[in-house]
C-alpha positions in Angstrom: -76.6 -58.5 -96.3 -73.5 -57.6 -94.1 -73.6 -56.6 -90.4 -72.0 -53.0 -90.0 -71.2 -52.3 -86.3 -69.9 -48.8 -86.8 -73.2 -47.1 -86.5 -73.3 -43.3 -86.4 -74.2 -43.4 -82.8 -71.2 -45.5 -81.8 -69.0 -43.3 -84.0 -70.2 -40.2 -82.3 -69.6 -41.7 -78.8 -66.0 -42.7 -79.8 -65.4 -39.2 -81.1 -66.5 -37.7 -77.8 -64.2 -40.0 -75.8 -61.3 -39.0 -78.0 -62.0 -35.3 -77.5 -62.2 -35.8 -73.7 -58.8 -37.7 -73.7 -57.3 -35.0 -75.8 -58.5 -32.2 -73.6 -57.4 -34.1 -70.5 -54.0 -34.7 -72.0 -53.6 -31.0 -73.0 -54.8 -29.9 -69.5 -52.4 -32.2 -67.8 -49.6 -30.9 -69.9 -50.5 -27.3 -69.1 -50.7 -28.1 -65.4 -47.4 -29.9 -65.5 -45.8 -27.0 -67.4 -47.1 -24.5 -64.8 -45.9 -26.6 -61.9 -42.5 -27.0 -63.6 -42.4 -23.3 -64.2 -43.2 -22.5 -60.6 -40.6 -25.0 -59.4 -38.0 -23.6 -61.6 -38.8 -20.1 -60.5 -38.7 -21.1 -56.8 -35.5 -23.1 -57.2 -33.5 -20.2 -58.5 -35.6 -17.4 -57.1 -33.7 -14.0 -56.8 -35.5 -13.3 -53.5 -34.3 -16.3 -51.5 -32.7 -15.5 -48.1 -30.9 -17.3 -45.3 -29.8 -16.2 -41.8 -26.3 -16.9 -40.4 -25.9 -16.5 -36.6 -22.9 -15.5 -34.4 -20.7 -14.0 -37.2 -17.6 -12.6 -35.3 -17.0 -8.9 -35.6 -13.4 -8.0 -36.2 -11.7 -4.6 -35.3 -9.5 -2.7 -37.7 -7.7 0.7 -37.7 -6.1 0.2 -34.3 -2.7 1.1 -35.7 -3.9 4.4 -37.2 -5.6 5.1 -33.9 -2.4 4.8 -32.0 -0.3 6.6 -34.6 -2.6 9.6 -35.1 -4.0 10.2 -31.6 -2.0 8.0 -29.2 -5.2 6.2 -28.2 -6.0 2.5 -27.8 -9.1 0.5 -27.6 -9.6 0.0 -23.9 -11.4 -3.3 -24.2 -11.5 -6.1 -26.7 -15.1 -7.5 -26.4 -16.1 -10.7 -28.0 -18.7 -9.4 -30.4 -20.9 -11.2 -32.9 -23.7 -10.4 -35.2 -26.6 -12.3 -36.9 -26.7 -11.7 -40.7 -29.4 -12.4 -43.2 -28.3 -12.5 -46.9 -30.5 -12.7 -50.0 -30.0 -13.7 -53.6 -30.7 -16.6 -55.9 -31.2 -19.9 -54.1 -28.3 -21.4 -55.8 -26.0 -18.6 -54.8 -27.2 -18.3 -51.3 -27.0 -22.1 -50.7 -23.3 -22.0 -51.6 -22.5 -19.4 -48.9 -20.9 -20.5 -45.6 -20.7 -18.5 -42.4 -16.9 -18.0 -42.9 -17.7 -16.3 -46.3 -19.4 -13.4 -44.4 -17.2 -10.7 -42.8 -18.3 -8.2 -40.1 -15.9 -5.3 -39.4 -15.7 -2.1 -37.3 -13.1 0.5 -38.3 -11.4 2.6 -35.5 -9.5 4.9 -37.8 -12.3 7.4 -38.1 -12.2 8.3 -34.3 -11.8 12.0 -33.7 -11.9 12.3 -29.9 -11.2 10.2 -26.8 -14.2 8.7 -25.0 -17.0 6.4 -25.9 -17.5 6.3 -29.6 -20.1 4.7 -31.9 -18.9 2.5 -34.7 -21.0 1.1 -37.6 -20.8 -2.7 -38.2 -19.9 -3.1 -41.8 -21.1 -6.5 -43.3 -19.6 -7.9 -46.5 -21.5 -10.7 -48.3 -20.1 -13.0 -51.1 -20.6 -12.0 -54.7 -24.1 -12.6 -56.0 -25.7 -12.0 -52.6 -26.7 -9.0 -50.6 -27.2 -8.2 -46.9 -30.9 -7.9 -46.2 -30.6 -7.5 -42.4 -28.2 -7.6 -39.5 -28.9 -7.9 -35.7 -26.3 -5.3 -34.7 -25.8 -2.1 -36.7 -23.8 0.0 -34.2 -21.4 -0.7 -31.4 -20.2 1.6 -28.6 -16.5 1.3 -27.7 -14.2 3.4 -25.5 -10.9 4.7 -26.9 -8.4 6.8 -25.0 -4.8 7.0 -23.7 -4.7 4.2 -21.1 -2.6 5.4 -18.1 -2.2 4.8 -14.4 -2.2 7.1 -11.4 -1.4 6.8 -7.7 -3.9 7.7 -5.1 -3.3 8.0 -1.3 -5.8 5.8 0.5 -7.9 7.7 3.0 -10.5 6.6 5.6 -13.8 8.1 4.6 -16.2 6.6 7.2 -15.4 4.6 10.3 -18.0 3.2 12.7 -16.9 1.9 16.1 -17.7 1.8 19.8 -14.8 2.6 22.3 -14.4 1.2 25.7 -14.1 3.8 28.5 -11.0 5.9 28.7 -9.9 4.8 25.2 -9.7 6.8 22.0 -8.5 6.4 18.4 -5.4 8.4 17.5 -4.1 7.0 14.2 -5.4 4.9 11.3 -2.8 3.6 8.8 -3.4 1.9 5.5 -1.1 -0.7 4.0 -0.4 -0.1 1.2 -0.7 3.6 1.7 -1.4 4.2 -2.0 -3.1 2.3 -4.8 -2.6 2.2 -8.5 -5.6 3.0 -10.6 -5.7 2.2 -14.4 -8.0 3.6 -16.9 -8.7 6.2 -19.6 -6.7 9.4 -19.0 -9.8 11.6 -19.3 -11.7 9.4 -16.8 -8.9 9.4 -14.3 -8.9 13.1 -14.2 -12.4 13.0 -12.7 -11.3 10.9 -9.7 -10.8 12.9 -6.4 -9.3 10.1 -4.4 -9.3 6.5 -3.0 -11.2 5.8 0.2 -12.1 2.9 2.5 -15.0 2.6 4.9 -14.5 0.7 8.2 -16.9 -1.0 10.5 -14.9 -2.0 13.6 -17.5 -2.8 16.2 -16.5 -2.5 19.9 -12.8 -1.7 20.4 -10.8 -2.5 23.5 -7.4 -2.5 21.9 -5.6 -1.8 18.6 -7.0 -3.8 15.6 -6.3 -4.6 12.0 -9.0 -4.9 9.4 -9.1 -5.4 5.6 -11.2 -3.1 3.4 -12.0 -2.6 -0.3 -10.9 0.6 -1.9 -13.6 2.8 -3.4 -12.9 5.6 -5.8 -14.8 8.9 -5.5 -15.3 11.5 -8.3 -15.0 15.3 -7.9 -18.5 15.4 -6.6 -17.6 12.8 -3.9 -19.8 10.2 -5.5 -18.6 6.6 -5.9 -17.0 5.9 -9.3 -18.7 3.1 -11.2 -16.9 2.9 -14.5 -16.2 -0.4 -16.2 -13.2 1.1 -17.9 -11.4 1.9 -14.6 -9.9 -0.6 -12.3 -7.9 -0.6 -9.1 -4.8 -2.7 -8.9 -4.8 -4.7 -5.7 -7.9 -2.9 -4.3 -7.8 -4.5 -0.9 -5.8 -2.8 1.8 -5.1 -3.6 5.5 -5.9 -0.9 7.9 -4.2 -0.6 11.3 -6.3 1.2 13.9 -4.3 2.3 16.9 -6.4 2.5 20.1 -4.8 4.7 22.8 -5.1 5.1 26.5 -3.8 7.7 29.0 -2.6 6.7 32.4 -1.0 8.4 35.4 2.3 6.6 36.0 4.1 6.7 39.3 7.6 8.3 39.3 10.5 6.6 41.0 14.1 7.9 41.3 16.9 5.3 41.2 20.5 5.9 42.1 22.9 4.2 39.7 26.4 5.2 41.0 26.5 2.2 43.3 27.5 4.3 46.4 24.1 5.1 48.0 20.6 3.9 47.7 17.1 5.0 48.7 17.9 3.5 52.1 20.9 5.6 52.8 20.0 8.8 50.9 17.0 11.1 51.1 15.6 11.3 47.6 12.9 13.8 46.7 11.1 14.4 43.4 8.5 17.2 42.7 6.4 14.7 40.6 4.5 11.8 42.1 3.1 10.8 38.8 3.4 11.6 35.1 0.6 11.2 32.5 1.6 9.0 29.6 -0.3 8.2 26.4 0.3 5.2 24.2 -1.5 2.3 22.6 -3.3 -0.2 24.9 -0.6 -2.7 24.1 2.3 -0.4 24.9 0.8 0.9 28.1 0.1 -2.6 29.5 3.8 -3.0 30.4 4.3 0.5 31.8 4.1 0.2 35.6 6.3 3.1 36.7 8.6 5.8 35.3 12.1 5.5 36.6 14.5 8.5 36.7 18.1 7.2 36.9 20.5 9.5 38.7 24.3 8.8 39.1 25.0 10.2 42.5 28.7 10.3 41.8 28.1 13.1 39.3 25.5 14.9 41.3 25.7 17.9 43.5 24.1 16.9 46.8 21.5 19.2 48.4 21.1 21.0 45.1 18.0 20.6 42.8 18.6 18.6 39.6 16.3 19.4 36.7 15.9 16.3 34.4 13.8 16.0 31.3 11.1 13.3 31.2 11.8 10.8 28.4 9.0 8.1 28.2 9.7 4.8 26.4 9.7 4.8 22.6 6.2 5.2 21.1 4.8 6.6 24.3 4.1 10.4 24.8 4.3 12.5 27.9 1.0 14.4 27.9 1.3 15.8 31.5 1.9 19.5 32.0 5.4 18.9 33.4 8.1 18.0 30.9 10.8 18.1 33.6 11.2 16.6 37.0 13.2 18.2 39.8 15.1 15.8 42.0 16.9 16.7 45.3 19.3 14.1 46.9 20.6 14.5 50.4 22.8 12.1 52.4 23.4 12.6 56.1 26.9 13.4 57.1 28.0 13.8 53.5 31.3 15.6 53.1 33.9 16.4 50.5 37.7 16.4 50.3 40.2 17.7 47.8 43.2 15.4 47.3 46.4 16.1 45.4 47.6 13.2 43.2 51.4 13.3 42.5 52.4 13.1 38.9 54.5 10.1 39.9 51.4 8.2 40.8 49.7 8.7 37.4 49.9 5.3 35.6 50.2 4.9 31.8 48.8 1.8 30.1 48.9 0.5 26.5 52.0 2.5 25.5 53.5 1.5 22.1 57.0 0.2 22.4 58.5 3.1 20.4 57.2 5.7 22.9 57.5 6.7 26.5 55.2 9.1 28.4 55.0 10.8 31.8 52.8 13.3 33.5 54.1 16.9 33.7 52.1 18.0 36.7 50.3 17.0 39.8 46.5 17.0 39.7 43.7 17.7 42.2 40.7 15.5 42.6 37.6 15.8 44.7 36.3 13.0 46.9 32.8 12.9 48.4 31.2 10.6 50.9 30.8 10.0 54.6 33.1 12.4 56.3 34.6 10.0 58.8 35.7 7.7 55.9 37.0 10.6 53.8 39.4 11.5 56.6 41.1 8.1 56.5 41.7 7.9 52.7 45.3 8.3 51.4 46.8 8.8 48.0 47.5 5.0 47.8 43.7 4.3 47.9 43.2 6.3 44.6 44.1 5.0 41.1 44.7 7.5 38.2 45.2 6.0 34.8 45.9 7.2 31.3 45.0 4.7 28.5 47.3 5.5 25.6 45.2 3.3 23.2 42.4 5.8 23.5 44.5 8.8 22.2 44.5 7.9 18.5 47.7 8.4 16.5 50.6 9.4 18.8 53.4 11.8 18.1 56.2 13.1 20.3 55.4 16.3 22.3 53.2 17.7 25.0 49.4 17.1 25.1 46.5 17.2 27.5 44.8 13.8 27.9 41.8 12.5 29.9 42.4 10.3 32.9 40.4 7.7 34.8 40.2 8.2 38.5 38.8 5.5 40.8 38.8 4.5 44.5 41.0 1.4 44.2 40.8 0.2 47.7 37.8 -2.3 47.7 37.5 -2.0 51.5 36.4 1.6 51.3 32.7 2.2 50.9 30.5 5.3 50.9 33.1 7.4 49.1 33.4 8.3 45.4 35.3 10.5 43.0 33.1 13.4 42.2 32.6 14.2 38.5 35.0 11.4 37.7 34.8 11.8 33.9 36.0 15.4 33.9 39.7 15.1 34.9 42.6 15.7 32.5 46.4 15.9 32.9 49.3 17.3 30.7 51.8 14.7 29.6 54.9 14.5 27.4 55.4 11.8 24.9 58.9 10.9 23.8 
């Protein structure tokens, strides 16, 4: 009798194990297929996206803007945008930042001023733009011009020492150049500076920044407008008025304040000038040539202060009276023979045709002793210009030639003439 080990029970158990293995194998295959399907779907998904940062935005249409309207873009900002593109994973992963373009087009501008421009993004084939960080940009377009504005002082704070005052404030440069959009420049009323000077005891210079004011006198704060060299130097002149003593000085060399009685109707004159100018003004001197002055007769002379100083007194003239004790006058005839000619060209000869009368003034006792030999009368031919033969009237120089004589002078010495003949 043989021993059969494949009992029905064992066969049934083996069959169950085979079924379980088969089911597990099938289940594993199904799971693997599902995982593989999901992986394949995810790997080449049509909804895959990726973000690229700092894509530069370029500007086009500037040529058309200039040609059609005469405008220009007033600033060239460095603009960027972040862009997210979508598509199949394989397509998106092939994209580089340089493959994406961002553009704004100026050719559509219709009017000057601040305009809004759409940022147009172009993605490579097979991908789309799903989002962008900047969709719109504001830029200013206009005719870029310049204008000159006179610099004016708007506000000035200071404390003045006693008897001082401010007369003039000058700005250097006197004008500034302002650049910007033509439409915006038309809204500017002027250029101004504000000064804080503190206590003033003399003239000062100060630097200040130029401010632009609009038509409503409000300060202009426009990023499209700028001032060329917006710092100016202001010169503030501080003035003072003083009463200056008047002095009369005789310049003819014959008499002085010791030998002549000199009177002036003004003891002082009031002058105005800068503190610096007036520091050196101690007196006002009226110079009088006594040799051309009528003694004992009032002389009216205008008051002419030094350059830059103004006479602010009521009197614009001074009246001077000069008297000399024992002053006298004497008329003397000078013979034509005693009239001397100098600097005569070799081809010419000259002589006086008449005697002449001069007037001497001075101390009477000395006048009585003077003779014709003490007087020199000269004609300088080099002062007559181009010479020609014939008669002419010429000026003469008359002096007291005797150095031992003092206190006597030729009155009105520059007024004498004589008729001569040139051969």
